[in-house]
C-alpha positions as CSV (number, residue, x, y, z in Angstrom):
1,M,0.0,0.0,0.0
2,N,1.3,3.4,-0.9
3,K,2.0,5.8,1.9
4,I,-0.2,8.8,2.3
5,V,2.1,11.9,2.4
6,K,0.6,15.3,2.9
7,I,2.1,18.8,2.9
8,Y,-0.1,21.4,4.6
9,C,0.4,25.0,3.6
10,E,-1.1,28.5,4.3
11,G,-3.6,30.1,2.0
12,K,-6.0,28.2,-0.3
13,A,-5.8,26.4,-3.7
14,G,-4.4,28.9,-6.2
15,S,-2.7,31.0,-3.6
16,N,1.0,31.8,-3.9
17,D,1.8,29.3,-1.1
18,F,-0.1,26.5,-2.8
19,D,1.3,27.2,-6.3
20,V,4.9,27.4,-5.2
21,I,4.7,24.2,-3.2
22,S,3.1,22.6,-6.2
23,K,6.3,23.4,-8.2
24,V,8.5,22.0,-5.4
25,I,6.7,18.6,-5.3
26,D,5.9,18.4,-9.0
27,G,5.8,14.7,-10.0
28,L,5.6,13.3,-6.5
29,P,2.6,11.5,-5.1
30,V,1.9,14.1,-2.4
31,I,-1.3,15.7,-1.3
32,I,-1.2,19.5,-0.7
33,V,-3.8,20.7,1.8
34,P,-4.2,24.5,2.3
35,V,-5.4,25.4,5.8
36,G,-5.8,29.2,5.5
37,G,-3.9,31.5,7.9
38,K,-1.2,30.3,10.3
39,K,-3.4,31.1,13.3
40,G,-5.4,28.1,14.0
41,A,-3.5,26.1,11.4
42,K,-2.5,23.3,13.9
43,S,-6.1,22.9,15.0
44,A,-7.2,22.6,11.3
45,I,-4.5,20.1,10.6
46,Q,-5.6,18.0,13.6
47,V,-9.1,18.0,12.2
48,Y,-7.8,16.8,8.8
49,E,-5.6,14.1,10.5
50,N,-8.5,12.8,12.5
51,G,-10.5,12.2,9.3
52,I,-10.6,9.2,7.0
53,T,-7.5,10.1,5.1
54,R,-5.0,10.3,8.0
55,S,-1.5,10.7,6.6
56,D,1.5,8.4,7.2
57,Y,3.7,11.4,7.0
58,K,2.9,15.1,7.1
59,I,4.6,18.5,7.0
60,F,3.3,21.9,7.6
61,F,5.4,24.3,5.5
62,R,4.8,27.9,6.4
63,D,6.2,31.4,6.1
64,R,8.8,32.3,8.7
65,D,7.3,35.8,8.9
66,F,8.8,37.4,12.0
67,D,8.1,34.5,14.2
68,I,11.6,33.1,14.3
69,S,14.9,34.8,13.5
70,V,16.6,34.4,10.1
71,P,19.0,31.4,10.2
72,S,22.7,32.1,9.8
73,T,22.7,29.9,6.7
74,E,20.2,29.3,4.0
75,S,18.3,26.3,5.2
76,L,14.9,24.7,6.0
77,T,14.1,25.3,9.6
78,S,11.9,23.1,11.9
79,D,10.5,23.7,15.3
80,G,11.2,20.0,16.2
81,T,7.7,18.8,15.2
82,Y,6.2,18.5,11.7
83,V,6.3,22.3,11.2
84,Y,8.9,23.6,8.8
85,F,9.6,27.3,8.2
86,S,10.7,29.0,4.9
87,Y,14.2,30.6,4.9
88,R,12.8,33.7,3.3
89,T,10.3,35.8,5.3
90,T,7.2,35.0,3.1
91,I,6.4,32.8,0.2
92,E,6.2,35.9,-2.0
93,N,9.9,36.5,-1.4
94,Y,10.7,33.5,-3.6
95,L,8.7,35.0,-6.5
96,I,10.2,38.5,-6.2
97,D,13.3,38.6,-8.4
98,I,14.8,41.5,-10.4
99,D,15.5,39.3,-13.4
100,T,12.0,38.0,-13.5
101,I,10.6,41.5,-13.1
102,E,12.7,42.6,-16.0
103,K,11.4,39.8,-18.2
104,F,7.8,40.6,-17.1
105,S,8.3,44.3,-17.9
106,E,9.2,43.8,-21.5
107,G,6.7,45.7,-23.7
108,K,4.8,47.1,-20.7
109,S,3.8,50.8,-20.6
110,W,5.4,51.2,-17.2
111,Y,8.7,49.8,-18.2
112,S,11.6,51.7,-16.6
113,E,15.1,52.0,-17.9
114,T,16.2,52.4,-14.2
115,L,14.3,49.2,-13.1
116,N,17.1,47.9,-11.0
117,E,17.4,51.3,-9.2
118,N,13.6,51.3,-8.7
119,F,13.8,47.8,-7.2
120,I,16.5,48.8,-4.7
121,E,14.8,52.1,-3.9
122,A,11.5,50.3,-3.1
123,A,13.5,48.4,-0.5
124,R,15.2,51.5,0.9
125,Q,11.9,53.2,1.4
126,I,10.7,50.6,3.8
127,K,13.9,49.6,5.6
128,Y,12.9,51.4,8.9
129,F,9.4,49.9,8.7
130,Q,11.0,46.4,8.2
131,A,13.5,47.0,11.1
132,M,10.5,47.8,13.3
133,R,8.7,44.7,12.3
134,H,11.8,42.5,12.9
135,T,12.3,44.2,16.3
136,L,8.8,43.5,17.4
137,G,9.2,39.9,16.2
138,A,12.4,39.5,18.2
139,L,10.9,40.9,21.4
140,R,7.5,39.3,21.4
141,V,8.5,36.0,22.9
142,S,5.6,34.7,25.0
143,T,3.6,37.8,24.1
144,D,1.2,38.7,21.4
145,F,1.7,42.4,20.5
146,G,2.2,41.3,16.9
147,T,4.8,42.6,14.4
148,N,3.0,45.3,12.6
149,I,1.6,48.8,13.3
150,M,-0.7,48.4,10.3
151,N,-3.8,46.2,10.0
152,K,-2.1,43.7,7.7
153,S,1.0,43.1,5.6
154,G,0.9,44.9,2.2
155,L,-0.3,48.2,3.9
156,L,2.3,50.8,4.5
157,P,2.1,53.9,6.7
158,N,2.3,57.3,5.1
159,N,5.3,58.1,7.2
160,L,8.2,55.6,6.6
161,S,10.8,57.6,8.4
162,K,13.1,56.0,11.0
163,E,11.7,58.2,13.8
164,Y,8.1,57.4,13.1
165,C,8.6,53.6,12.6
166,Q,10.7,53.4,15.7
167,K,8.2,55.3,17.9
168,K,5.1,53.6,16.6
169,G,6.7,50.1,17.1
170,F,7.5,50.8,20.7
171,Q,3.9,52.0,21.2
172,K,2.8,48.4,20.2
173,I,4.9,47.1,23.1
174,K,3.6,49.6,25.6
175,E,0.1,48.3,24.8
176,S,1.1,45.0,26.2
177,L,3.4,46.1,29.1
178,S,1.9,43.6,31.5
179,K,3.2,40.9,29.1
180,T,6.6,42.5,28.5
181,K,7.9,43.6,31.9
182,D,11.4,42.5,31.0
183,W,11.5,45.0,28.0
184,N,11.9,48.7,28.1
185,E,12.5,51.4,25.5
186,E,16.2,51.1,25.8
187,N,16.1,47.4,24.9
188,Y,13.7,48.1,22.1
189,N,15.9,50.8,20.7
190,L,19.0,48.6,20.8
191,E,17.2,45.8,19.0
192,F,15.9,48.3,16.4
193,E,19.4,49.8,15.8
194,K,20.7,46.2,15.3
195,F,18.4,45.7,12.4
196,I,19.2,49.2,11.0
197,S,22.9,48.2,11.0
198,I,22.1,45.0,9.1
199,F,20.0,46.9,6.5
200,S,23.0,48.8,5.1
201,D,23.3,50.2,1.6
202,S,25.3,47.1,0.5
203,F,22.7,44.9,2.0
204,L,20.0,46.5,-0.2
205,E,22.2,46.7,-3.3
206,E,23.1,43.0,-3.1
207,G,19.4,42.0,-2.8
208,A,19.8,40.5,0.7
209,F,16.5,42.3,1.7
210,L,14.7,39.6,-0.3
211,V,15.4,37.3,2.7
212,Y,14.5,39.7,5.5
213,F,11.8,42.1,4.1
214,Q,8.1,41.1,4.2
215,G,7.2,40.3,0.6
216,K,3.8,42.0,0.5
217,D,5.3,45.1,2.1
218,F,8.0,45.3,-0.5
219,M,5.6,44.8,-3.4
220,K,3.5,47.7,-2.1
221,S,6.6,49.9,-2.1
222,L,7.6,48.7,-5.6
223,C,4.2,49.7,-6.9
224,K,4.9,53.3,-5.7
225,Q,8.1,53.2,-7.8
226,L,6.5,51.7,-10.9
227,S,3.1,53.3,-11.7
228,G,1.0,50.7,-13.5
229,F,2.9,47.7,-12.2
230,S,0.4,44.9,-11.3
231,P,1.5,42.5,-8.5
232,K,-1.3,40.1,-9.4
233,D,-0.3,39.8,-13.0
234,Y,3.4,39.7,-12.0
235,Y,2.9,36.8,-9.5
236,K,1.0,34.8,-12.2
237,F,4.0,35.3,-14.6
238,A,6.5,34.5,-11.8
239,K,4.8,31.3,-10.8
240,A,4.6,30.1,-14.4
241,N,8.4,30.6,-14.7
242,F,9.3,29.5,-11.1
243,D,12.3,27.2,-10.5
244,Y,12.5,26.0,-6.9
245,K,16.0,24.6,-7.5
246,K,17.3,28.1,-7.1
247,Y,16.6,28.0,-3.4
248,K,18.4,25.6,-1.0
249,D,15.6,25.4,1.5
250,L,13.0,24.5,-1.1
251,K,15.4,21.8,-2.4
252,E,15.7,20.5,1.1
253,L,11.9,20.4,1.4
254,R,11.6,18.3,-1.7
255,T,14.3,15.9,-0.5
256,L,12.6,15.6,2.9
257,I,9.4,14.5,1.1
258,E,11.2,12.2,-1.3
259,R,12.7,10.3,1.6
260,E,9.2,9.5,2.9
261,I,7.6,8.2,-0.3
């Protein structure tokens, strides 16, 4: 009897998560089960596993987001259970690539001769916002003050200055002071400055921000640089041309699955 192998993911059928994972396991007898958002995902998986098609082997592959720190080396990360985290912050980060954007831009009315500069500038515009989100992620152990001052990823504040992002981020902590007694503004500022030092000009120019920055946030910023650019159409193009073999952690994910089949 063939083993029942499942890979659970965020989103729904046709989402970026689902489609990228489909590329990773292409040709393998594996069932992909989308479970919506990460909150409540384990409960949803438990419901599926208690059904008539209980798996012999399962994985929940999810965005790292700001829930765990970036590994020192490019790799697949596990929490010691069946949960595995992407190396890059979100699944969209695997689809965002300057070469792919350049191919997508050919013949478009919004094509820019300074596309690479626009790409880097989009990252530079949100580096303080991203530093704040990483800082909140690093400090929120055993708390739930979140990692965003906006309602959801993909929405940016009108003010993206260092001062504003730093101040508003700490306000999120102050809202949960009873849960964060060990943290104060000095600790917060030290952590914030640590990420600012990481997000240097060379860090941006080398494209390292594609590991750290939240993908939806970056795409929102890129839209401000390229008037007429459509993320929806771009993602469709990028997924059609996606090669998971470019990413070490995604190759590790496939190998992990292959060993269980």
